[in-house]
Residue frames as qw, qx, qy, qz and C-alpha x, y, z in Angstrom:
[[0.109, -0.604, 0.308, 0.727, 6.88, -196.91, 181.76],
 [0.747, 0.589, 0.237, -0.198, 5.40, -196.68, 178.15],
 [0.708, -0.037, 0.454, 0.539, 7.53, -197.72, 175.38],
 [0.056, 0.636, -0.148, -0.755, 8.66, -195.08, 173.05],
 [0.735, 0.581, 0.309, -0.165, 6.94, -195.19, 169.65],
 [0.536, -0.183, 0.523, 0.637, 9.12, -195.63, 166.51],
 [0.215, 0.360, -0.343, -0.841, 8.89, -193.76, 163.21],
 [0.242, -0.070, -0.888, -0.384, 7.31, -196.89, 161.55],
 [0.083, -0.497, -0.814, 0.290, 4.70, -197.24, 164.31],
 [0.118, 0.547, 0.194, -0.806, 3.76, -193.52, 163.92],
 [0.237, 0.242, -0.576, -0.744, 3.46, -193.94, 160.07],
 [0.181, -0.251, -0.946, -0.097, 1.22, -197.11, 160.63],
 [0.002, 0.567, 0.678, -0.468, -1.08, -195.25, 162.97],
 [0.179, 0.451, -0.103, -0.868, -1.26, -192.33, 160.60],
 [0.256, -0.025, -0.815, -0.520, -2.49, -194.80, 157.90],
 [0.158, -0.375, -0.891, 0.199, -4.99, -196.08, 160.37],
 [0.023, 0.549, 0.313, -0.775, -6.19, -192.60, 161.20],
 [0.190, 0.264, -0.432, -0.841, -6.58, -191.81, 157.49],
 [0.226, -0.210, -0.906, -0.291, -8.64, -194.81, 156.80],
 [0.136, -0.533, -0.726, 0.412, -10.87, -193.99, 159.88],
 [0.087, 0.504, 0.109, -0.852, -11.42, -190.41, 158.87],
 [0.239, 0.155, -0.620, -0.731, -12.31, -191.41, 155.33],
 [0.130, -0.292, -0.946, -0.044, -14.87, -193.85, 156.69],
 [0.305, -0.438, -0.246, -0.809, -18.30, -192.16, 156.55],
 [0.654, -0.560, -0.492, -0.128, -19.38, -193.93, 159.82],
 [0.478, -0.161, -0.374, 0.778, -16.73, -191.89, 161.93],
 [0.111, -0.897, -0.423, 0.066, -18.51, -189.19, 163.73],
 [0.259, 0.843, -0.098, 0.462, -17.28, -185.54, 163.42],
 [0.523, -0.786, 0.296, -0.141, -16.16, -185.60, 167.19],
 [0.892, -0.168, 0.310, 0.282, -14.12, -188.88, 166.60],
 [0.672, 0.610, 0.146, 0.395, -12.78, -187.34, 163.36],
 [0.028, -0.908, 0.245, -0.338, -11.50, -184.14, 165.25],
 [0.722, -0.580, 0.379, 0.008, -9.82, -186.44, 167.89],
 [0.874, 0.133, 0.322, 0.339, -8.12, -188.39, 165.19],
 [0.397, 0.823, -0.002, 0.405, -7.08, -185.28, 163.39],
 [0.371, -0.856, 0.315, -0.177, -5.47, -183.95, 166.70],
 [0.827, -0.311, 0.435, 0.172, -3.57, -187.31, 166.99],
 [0.742, 0.526, 0.221, 0.351, -2.58, -187.21, 163.39],
 [0.143, 0.932, -0.154, 0.294, -1.08, -183.68, 163.90],
 [0.510, -0.739, 0.435, -0.062, 0.97, -184.82, 166.84],
 [0.889, 0.007, 0.404, 0.216, 2.22, -187.85, 164.88],
 [0.581, 0.756, 0.058, 0.296, 3.12, -185.59, 162.11],
 [0.142, -0.910, 0.342, -0.187, 5.25, -183.45, 164.29],
 [0.704, -0.481, 0.516, 0.080, 7.03, -186.59, 165.75],
 [0.844, 0.302, 0.368, 0.246, 7.63, -187.96, 162.24],
 [0.351, 0.894, -0.020, 0.280, 8.88, -184.70, 161.09],
 [0.309, -0.848, 0.412, -0.123, 11.33, -184.52, 163.95],
 [0.838, -0.207, 0.496, 0.095, 12.49, -187.90, 163.39],
 [0.740, 0.560, 0.234, 0.291, 13.28, -187.20, 159.77],
 [0.106, 0.943, -0.220, 0.227, 15.05, -184.02, 160.55],
 [0.604, -0.619, 0.502, 0.010, 17.18, -186.03, 163.09],
 [0.864, 0.117, 0.428, 0.236, 17.91, -188.74, 160.60],
 [0.530, 0.790, 0.033, 0.307, 19.01, -186.02, 158.04],
 [0.174, -0.907, 0.356, -0.144, 21.20, -184.37, 160.58],
 [0.766, -0.390, 0.505, 0.083, 22.86, -187.70, 161.33],
 [0.814, 0.412, 0.284, 0.296, 23.47, -188.49, 157.71],
 [0.238, 0.929, -0.092, 0.267, 24.96, -184.98, 157.22],
 [0.495, -0.721, 0.480, -0.073, 27.31, -185.68, 160.32],
 [0.867, -0.048, 0.470, 0.157, 28.25, -189.06, 158.84],
 [0.648, 0.681, 0.122, 0.318, 29.12, -187.39, 155.39],
 [0.031, 0.936, -0.287, 0.202, 31.22, -184.77, 157.16],
 [0.620, -0.579, 0.529, 0.003, 33.18, -187.33, 159.26],
 [0.866, 0.171, 0.427, 0.194, 33.68, -189.55, 156.22],
 [0.554, 0.755, 0.084, 0.341, 34.93, -186.78, 154.08],
 [0.677, -0.101, -0.247, 0.685, 37.17, -185.49, 156.90],
 [0.016, -0.674, -0.162, -0.721, 35.39, -182.12, 157.13],
 [0.059, 0.107, -0.610, 0.783, 35.30, -180.39, 160.58],
 [0.354, -0.549, -0.746, -0.131, 32.14, -181.37, 162.66],
 [0.126, -0.555, 0.126, -0.812, 30.61, -178.22, 164.37],
 [0.504, -0.269, 0.536, -0.622, 28.52, -180.13, 166.89],
 [0.013, 0.070, -0.997, -0.042, 27.87, -183.78, 167.47],
 [0.540, -0.209, -0.509, -0.637, 24.54, -185.37, 166.74],
 [0.191, -0.146, 0.786, -0.569, 22.27, -186.42, 169.57],
 [0.300, -0.243, -0.831, -0.402, 19.63, -188.99, 168.89],
 [0.226, -0.487, -0.773, 0.339, 17.91, -188.43, 172.24],
 [0.031, 0.233, 0.041, -0.971, 16.95, -184.85, 171.15],
 [0.358, -0.153, -0.568, -0.725, 13.95, -186.13, 169.15]]
């Protein structure tokens, strides 16, 4: 079973992809494959950031005593 990637691992891979695409030795075909991978990583990172933002909002609501509409579920990302 593959290990789930982390936000930091995804960012590191995006940096690697950026360097590879900037390298003039990378073929157009490889650049396109890397671009596709980068797009998927971007979606993953965006979902991770949105989930973190939702969790922070939930923590603030709980801390301030406000009513919580629905609990945060980290497994939804």
